[in-house]
C-alpha positions as a Markdown table, in Angstrom:
| # | Residue | x | y | z |
|---|---|---|---|---|
| 1 | Met | 0.0 | 0.0 | 0.0 |
| 2 | Ala | 1.1 | 3.6 | -0.6 |
| 3 | Tyr | 1.4 | 6.2 | 2.2 |
| 4 | Leu | 2.3 | 9.9 | 2.4 |
| 5 | Leu | 4.8 | 10.8 | 5.1 |
| 6 | Asp | 4.3 | 13.9 | 7.3 |
| 7 | Thr | 7.5 | 16.0 | 7.6 |
| 8 | His | 8.0 | 15.1 | 11.3 |
| 9 | Thr | 7.6 | 11.4 | 10.5 |
| 10 | Leu | 10.4 | 11.6 | 7.9 |
| 11 | Leu | 12.7 | 13.5 | 10.2 |
| 12 | Trp | 12.1 | 11.2 | 13.2 |
| 13 | Tyr | 12.7 | 8.2 | 11.1 |
| 14 | Leu | 16.0 | 9.5 | 9.6 |
| 15 | Glu | 17.3 | 10.8 | 12.9 |
| 16 | Asn | 16.2 | 7.7 | 14.9 |
| 17 | Asn | 14.1 | 9.9 | 17.2 |
| 18 | Ala | 12.6 | 8.2 | 20.3 |
| 19 | Asn | 9.2 | 9.8 | 19.3 |
| 20 | Leu | 9.0 | 7.1 | 16.6 |
| 21 | Ser | 7.9 | 3.8 | 18.0 |
| 22 | Gln | 9.7 | 0.6 | 17.0 |
| 23 | Arg | 6.4 | -0.6 | 15.5 |
| 24 | Met | 6.2 | 2.5 | 13.4 |
| 25 | Lys | 9.8 | 2.2 | 12.3 |
| 26 | Ala | 9.2 | -1.4 | 11.3 |
| 27 | Phe | 6.1 | -0.3 | 9.4 |
| 28 | Leu | 8.1 | 2.3 | 7.5 |
| 29 | Glu | 10.8 | -0.3 | 6.6 |
| 30 | Asp | 8.3 | -2.9 | 5.4 |
| 31 | Ala | 9.0 | -3.3 | 1.7 |
| 32 | Glu | 5.3 | -3.8 | 1.1 |
| 33 | Asn | 4.7 | -0.2 | 1.9 |
| 34 | Glu | 5.4 | 2.4 | -0.8 |
| 35 | Leu | 6.3 | 5.7 | 0.8 |
| 36 | Phe | 5.9 | 9.2 | -0.6 |
| 37 | Leu | 6.9 | 12.6 | 0.7 |
| 38 | Ser | 5.5 | 15.9 | -0.5 |
| 39 | Ile | 7.9 | 18.4 | -2.0 |
| 40 | Ala | 6.1 | 20.8 | 0.5 |
| 41 | Ser | 7.9 | 18.8 | 3.3 |
| 42 | Leu | 11.3 | 19.5 | 1.7 |
| 43 | Trp | 10.3 | 23.2 | 1.3 |
| 44 | Glu | 9.3 | 23.3 | 5.0 |
| 45 | Ile | 12.6 | 21.7 | 6.1 |
| 46 | Ala | 14.6 | 24.2 | 4.0 |
| 47 | Ile | 12.7 | 27.2 | 5.4 |
| 48 | Lys | 13.0 | 26.0 | 9.0 |
| 49 | Ile | 16.8 | 25.4 | 8.6 |
| 50 | Asn | 17.1 | 28.9 | 7.1 |
| 51 | Ile | 15.3 | 30.6 | 9.9 |
| 52 | Gln | 17.1 | 28.5 | 12.5 |
| 53 | Lys | 14.0 | 26.7 | 13.8 |
| 54 | Leu | 15.4 | 23.3 | 12.7 |
| 55 | Glu | 18.8 | 21.7 | 12.9 |
| 56 | Leu | 19.4 | 18.4 | 11.2 |
| 57 | Lys | 21.9 | 15.8 | 12.4 |
| 58 | Thr | 23.1 | 15.6 | 8.8 |
| 59 | Ser | 23.1 | 18.1 | 6.0 |
| 60 | Phe | 20.1 | 19.1 | 3.9 |
| 61 | Glu | 21.9 | 17.8 | 0.9 |
| 62 | Ala | 22.1 | 14.3 | 2.5 |
| 63 | Leu | 18.3 | 14.2 | 2.5 |
| 64 | Arg | 18.3 | 13.4 | -1.2 |
| 65 | Lys | 20.5 | 10.4 | -0.7 |
| 66 | Asp | 18.4 | 9.3 | 2.3 |
| 67 | Leu | 15.2 | 9.5 | 0.3 |
| 68 | Glu | 16.8 | 7.4 | -2.5 |
| 69 | Gln | 18.2 | 4.9 | -0.1 |
| 70 | Phe | 14.9 | 4.3 | 1.6 |
| 71 | Gln | 13.0 | 4.5 | -1.7 |
| 72 | Ile | 10.8 | 7.4 | -0.6 |
| 73 | His | 9.3 | 9.1 | -3.7 |
| 74 | Val | 9.0 | 12.9 | -3.7 |
| 75 | Leu | 5.6 | 14.1 | -4.9 |
| 76 | Pro | 5.5 | 17.4 | -6.8 |
| 77 | Ile | 2.6 | 19.8 | -6.2 |
| 78 | Ser | 0.1 | 19.5 | -9.0 |
| 79 | Gln | -2.7 | 21.9 | -10.1 |
| 80 | Asp | -5.2 | 19.4 | -8.8 |
| 81 | Asp | -3.5 | 19.5 | -5.4 |
| 82 | Thr | -3.8 | 23.2 | -5.3 |
| 83 | Gln | -7.5 | 23.0 | -6.2 |
| 84 | Glu | -8.0 | 20.5 | -3.4 |
| 85 | Leu | -6.2 | 23.0 | -1.1 |
| 86 | Ile | -8.7 | 25.7 | -2.0 |
| 87 | Asp | -11.5 | 23.4 | -1.0 |
| 88 | Leu | -10.1 | 22.4 | 2.4 |
| 89 | Pro | -11.8 | 23.8 | 5.4 |
| 90 | Leu | -9.6 | 26.0 | 7.6 |
| 91 | Gln | -9.2 | 23.6 | 10.5 |
| 92 | His | -5.5 | 23.9 | 10.4 |
| 93 | Arg | -3.5 | 27.0 | 9.2 |
| 94 | Asp | 0.0 | 25.5 | 8.7 |
| 95 | Pro | 0.5 | 25.9 | 4.9 |
| 96 | Phe | 2.8 | 22.9 | 4.6 |
| 97 | Asp | 0.5 | 20.6 | 6.5 |
| 98 | Arg | -2.5 | 21.9 | 4.5 |
| 99 | Met | -0.7 | 21.0 | 1.2 |
| 100 | Ile | 0.2 | 17.5 | 2.6 |
| 101 | Ile | -3.5 | 17.1 | 3.5 |
| 102 | Ala | -4.6 | 18.3 | 0.1 |
| 103 | Gln | -2.3 | 15.8 | -1.6 |
| 104 | Ser | -3.6 | 13.1 | 0.7 |
| 105 | Lys | -7.1 | 13.8 | -0.3 |
| 106 | Asn | -6.4 | 14.3 | -4.0 |
| 107 | Leu | -4.3 | 11.1 | -4.4 |
| 108 | Thr | -6.2 | 9.1 | -1.8 |
| 109 | Leu | -3.0 | 8.4 | 0.2 |
| 110 | Pro | -3.2 | 7.8 | 4.0 |
| 111 | Ile | -0.8 | 10.1 | 5.9 |
| 112 | Ile | 1.6 | 8.8 | 8.4 |
| 113 | Ser | 1.5 | 11.5 | 11.1 |
| 114 | Arg | 1.1 | 12.1 | 14.8 |
| 115 | Asp | -0.3 | 15.6 | 14.1 |
| 116 | Lys | -3.7 | 15.8 | 15.9 |
| 117 | Tyr | -5.0 | 18.4 | 13.5 |
| 118 | Phe | -4.9 | 15.9 | 10.6 |
| 119 | Ser | -7.8 | 13.9 | 12.1 |
| 120 | Leu | -10.0 | 17.0 | 11.6 |
| 121 | Tyr | -10.0 | 16.3 | 7.8 |
| 122 | Asp | -11.7 | 13.6 | 5.8 |
| 123 | Ile | -8.4 | 11.7 | 5.3 |
| 124 | Gln | -6.9 | 8.5 | 6.7 |
| 125 | Val | -4.2 | 9.1 | 9.3 |
| 126 | Val | -1.9 | 6.2 | 10.4 |
| 127 | Trp | 0.1 | 6.3 | 13.6 |
| 128 | Phe | 1.1 | 3.7 | 16.2 |
């Protein structure tokens, strides 16, 4: 099955963060699961590094290699995604999360996230 990773899920996985359970880590490593990441997540990471709200254990450039190594596909933002964004209710104001939610709806991809606001939308959220 295919899944869309939230930004924090990717970072916690790559940095072996204790917030990511062993069960979730095993789920992400299961070859049966096809993983996707929105380009919005990479944009969010870059901005947060730039304004010094985020510090990675590795370099931003290393993310590309990590994504390739773990076979995580980067989704571009399509015009259909932006239309879905326009139609989203304003339950959550974070623009990056809203785009991830819009892509989840548009592409019918469950999101792997611990973000409590995601459950306010008509999408499937996976977390354990």
